[in-house]
N, C-alpha and C positions, 0 to 999 in steps of 0.2 A: 468264744463265744460273745459277741459284741454287747454290752445291759444298757445302751447310750440306744433309740429309737436315734433310724436315718434316715435326713432330707435330706432329699436330695434338689438341689437346685438348677434351675434352667436360664439357660440365659442362650442365641441365639450364639454367639460367639462369644467364646472365652479366651481373656478377659482383655478386653482394649488398655492403651496406658494412661486415659480420663477415668477411670470407673473401679477404683481401688475405692470407694464408699462400698459398691457387691466385694472385692476381696476383706476387706474390714470384715463386714456383717458375715461370711462364711468363716472366715478363720480364728472369729472367736466362739463363737462357738461354745458352750460346756458341757449343753445336758444329752445335744445330740450329737449322729455321727455326720460330717456333708460327706456327697460325692457329684461331680459335679456331670449334669447331661446336657449336651449340649451339641448344636450342628457343626460349626469346625473350631479350631481355636485357634490365638492367635502366638506367637513369641511372647513373654510376658514373666520376665523372673523374677519379678516380685513378688509374684504367686504362684508357687511351684505346688504344683498338687497331686497326690497320688491317685488317684480316683476322679480324670475327670476322663472320660468317656465323650468321644464327637462322633457322630454318622458320617459324617467323610472316609473316618479312620476307620471306622466298623463296615462301612461298606463293599462289596466286591466292585471290580474296578469296572464292570461293564455296566454297572448303578452309575456311575458316579454322574453323566453325562446328563440322565435323566432329572438324579437328584439335584446340580448345580441348576439346569432348565423352571424346573417348579420351586426352589428357593430362589432365584434374580425374579424371574417373572410372575409368577402368584403367589411369592411370602406362604406357600403350602409343605408342607411334610409329606413324600411318598411312600407312598404302602412300607416300602422297606426301609426308608428312614425311621417307622416307628415300628416297628418289629424292630432290628436294630436296635435301640434305645432304652425299650420296652425291655427286650432279655435284657439286658445290666443293671435297669431298674428291679429287677427279681432276683435275678442272683447276687444285689446287692443287699435284698432285704428292705427295700427303698417305703418305706410308709406316712413319708406328708411329702409333699412338693412346694418347694417354693421358690417361683418367673419371678425371675428381672424383668420391668420393661409391659405395658399393656401390649407393645407389639408380638414382644413374645410369647404370652397369654395364648393370644391370638394362632398364634405360629404351632404353638405347643399342642392349640389346644383337640386333635385326637392321638399324640399323646397321653394325655388326662385322661380322656375316655378310654386308650385301653386296658391303662389300669386300673380305672375306675379307685383312684386316692382324693384325699381331700389335697385341693392345693392351695394355699394365699399366694399374691400378684402383690410386688413393690412397682407403685406408683414412683416417674425420676420428674416428670417436665416432662419434655417437648411431645410426649406420648399420648397426653391430658391433654392439648395444648396445641400446637401445630398438629399433629399428625392429624386428627380428625380433622380438619381442615382441605386435608390434601386429596387432591382426586379427585376435584367437585365437588369435596364429599366423601368421595368415596370411602376413605377410611374413617368414617364413622360409622360408618355399612361395616365396615370389615371387623367392626373392634365386636358392633352388636352382640351376636352368640353366643361373647364371656361373660358376659354378665349376671347370667344365671346360674352358670356353669362353674363357676369358682366361688368358692367359698366366702373366702374373705378378701377383701382387697385393703392394701393400707397406705395410706397419702397420707405424704410429709408433715402436712399444714394442715388446716382447717381452711384454708385458701384452696387448696389441692380437695378436699374433700366437697367442697359443694363444685367445684368442676367437673369432678367425677358425675357425681348429683346430675348436673346439668349434662352429663352427656345417655344417661338412662341405667348407670350404676346404682340399684335399690341403697339407700342410707343404710339401713340394716346390716348389710356385713361391707359397711367402709367401719378402717380402726384408725384414727390417729397417731402416728408413730415416726418419729425420727432418729433415725438408724442409727445419732453420734461418729464420735472422731475418737481418738484415744488421745484426749486431752493431756493426760497427765505426762505426754511426749513432747507435748506443746508450749506446756510450763514454764514461765517466767519469772515468777517471785524476787529477783531481784533487781528486774526493771529500773532503769534510773530515768525519770521523765523531770529531770533537769533541762533546759534548754541549751541546746546540742548548737554550734556554730553550725551545720547545715540538717535539715530538718528530717530522716530519709523517712518518702512514699512509699510501699509497696501494692505492691495492685498481682496478685494471682487467679490464671484462670485462661484459658482457651482465648487467644487471642483470636475475638469475633463481635459482628455488630451487636448481642446480644450482653456482651459482660459493657460494652459499652468504656471500655478506656482512650477510644479519640476524645469521649466524656472529660473523660480526667486530663489530657494535656488539654483540649481547646478550656477548658476552665480556670486549667494553672495558668497560661499563657493570659486571657480575661485579666486576672486576679494579680498579675507582676505587672499589669499593663496598666494598670488603674490606681499600685500602688509600689514607687519604686524603690521603699525602703524594708518591700515584704522581705521580712527572714527565710536566709537562701534554705534549697532546697533542693532536693537530688529524688530521679522515681524509679522506680524500680519494674520491671514489668516478666513476673516469672511466668513460662507460658510460650504457646507455640498456634501459626494459625493463619486462617486468610488473613485476616486484617493486619499484620508487622507491616507487609509496604506499605500500606497507605499509612500508619505510625509512625513508620521508619521517613514519609514523605514531610508528614506534622516538624518531624523533630528535624527537618535540611530546614523545613523555612522555617523555622521560630528560633533557626538555631543551637538547638539545643544538646548538640555531642557531647562535652560534661553535664549534662543535666539530667539526661536518660539514659537507662541501661537495659536493654534485651538480652535478659538472661537464657531466655529459648527453657522450652521444657523440661522442668525441672521433676524425675523418678518421684513419685512419692513416701519411697521408702530410705531414700537418701537424708544424707545429715544436713547437706546443704540447705533444703527444705528449711527446715528446722530454726538454721544461721538463721535461713531472712527475714525470718519471724523478728530472729531477737536483734537482728543488725534494725529495724526498721521501729519510725516512732508511730506514722502512722497506718492505719490498710485502707481502701479502696475497694469497690465493686458496684458504680453506678448502675445496679443490671436495669436492661429496657428488654419490651415487650417488640416484638419481631417480629412482623405476618401471623400475629397471636401466639407465638413460640413463646413460654413462660420456663421458668427457671421451678424449682421448689424452693429448697431453701440451701444455697450453696454450701459446700461443707467449707469453704476456705476463711467461712465467717466462721463460725464454729471456732475454725483452728487460730484466727487470729486474734479472739477474743480467750481463748484458753492464753496464750502468749503474752494478753496482757496491753494490745493494740486496739484503741479508740477507731474506731471504723465510722467509713465515708459509704452512704448506698444508699438505698431509694423503698423506697414506699408499692416493692415491685411483691407480688406473689408472699411468699407465707413470709421475706426479712422480715418484717416487723414482729413477725410470733417471735422471731429468736434474741434483733437487734432492738430493743423499745427504744424508742425516740427518747431523747435524750437522757437515756441509761446507760446502755452500754456505746453508744456511738450519733453520726448524727445522719438523719432523713429528711430526703428532698427529694422531690414527688420525682417520676421518670424522666430524663431526656429534659431537665430543667438547667440548665449549663449558668446561668448565674444565682439561681442558687446552691449549685456544689461548689461554686464557685468563694461562695460566704462562710459554706461550710468547712473547707480547708483552711480561710484565711482565720477562723475562730482556733482551729486547732493549730497551725502555723504559728500565731499570735502567742495558745496560752499554752506552757505548761499542767498551769495547774488542771486547766479542761481537759487537758489531756488523761492526766492524773486519777481521775474521776471516775471518766468513761471507760478507762483504763482495767484499772482492781475492779469498778465493779462489770462489766466483761468478763474478765477471770474470774469470778468467782460464778457469773451467771451460768462459765460452761461447764465448766468445773461441776454446779449442780445439775445442771439442762443435759451436758450433752455427751457425756461422757464414756464411751464406745462399752465399758462391761459392765452397768449399770442398762445401758440401753440394748443389749447380748438378753439381759433381762427378761424388760419387757418382751423383745422379739418371743422368747422361747416361751412367753406364759401367750402369745399369741398363737406358735404351733400350736402347744399344749390344749388349749380351746378349741381350733381345729379339728384337732384329734378327736376331741372330746365329743366335735360336732355341737358346740356351741357358738352364737352369733356374735360377728361383731358387734354386734349394739346390747352386748350384754356383757361386756369387759367392759374393762376402768384397771386401762394401762397408761 
């Protein structure tokens, strides 16, 4: 008999390739035994798990069409789906639910009611920023039932806590907790900050408008035009997404085929990701708000800091709570291309500044973002939820 309490992690799909931050939380647990309950399963070799139960695999074939229609058009579970997953939860002796994303909390609300178990919900970004605005405000109404039926809401930052409260979530149910990342994996104490022949600039993340990789290229182009003697630089974009074609068009327009590399999607578990951080001299992710859609705290910033890279980023969402201005990186206002160019100029020209920011960032990441310590924090939240203590009483 397993002495560790079982916590069920709930998400509609297990596990999208870009959701490694969820996988890290699940598989770093030490005092709790995780199982996964989901609607459907993605092929994802990064996080194989023996205890994954998907409604689409448990339901008999004749119920799958109704399940698909309910999922596709109403974002609701069928009663058969609720029954199938609740049976698995009982068989696994689940004592606590950890739901990932607000939207998924609403989707699994009937299952939560059926099981009558305490639940915590992790909030990550779009689910608290852009989703409530969707469908003419229906997204916000869709979420309303969860505010008083979920015991604890986990916000990544104080900025996100404020956004949650504005939606109607009771503040005494919100706890601020950044889930962290395995900083030891990315640590690079032997990093050299001397001026290289070519300064390597790295940006990791999906190629989409809110990540603002286009502003990286635009800012560097302006900087190069204004200063012909600028130190040589090279940019690597690790990631893929809908903006890739536009970014490649900018590279063609600037004639920068030898100055920009598109590395494509780099799986989080591959050593190639660590090497990209180690080969870089500067990291950038100048996130912007698009149609209300905000980030939480991008994990790649914590990884870059852990690797000792100075960061160029923006005053966006919870980012300044991690990357303190002029302490661990240079921050500019969202969409400020000239400010971004000036920040790049400072770091391209000044290895001493890169060293000061990079070393301070590595220490901050080790102290505030390390996954084992963050997991201990998460398990304290679990214990409080099981004991019926309010989030407001937690000191995490």
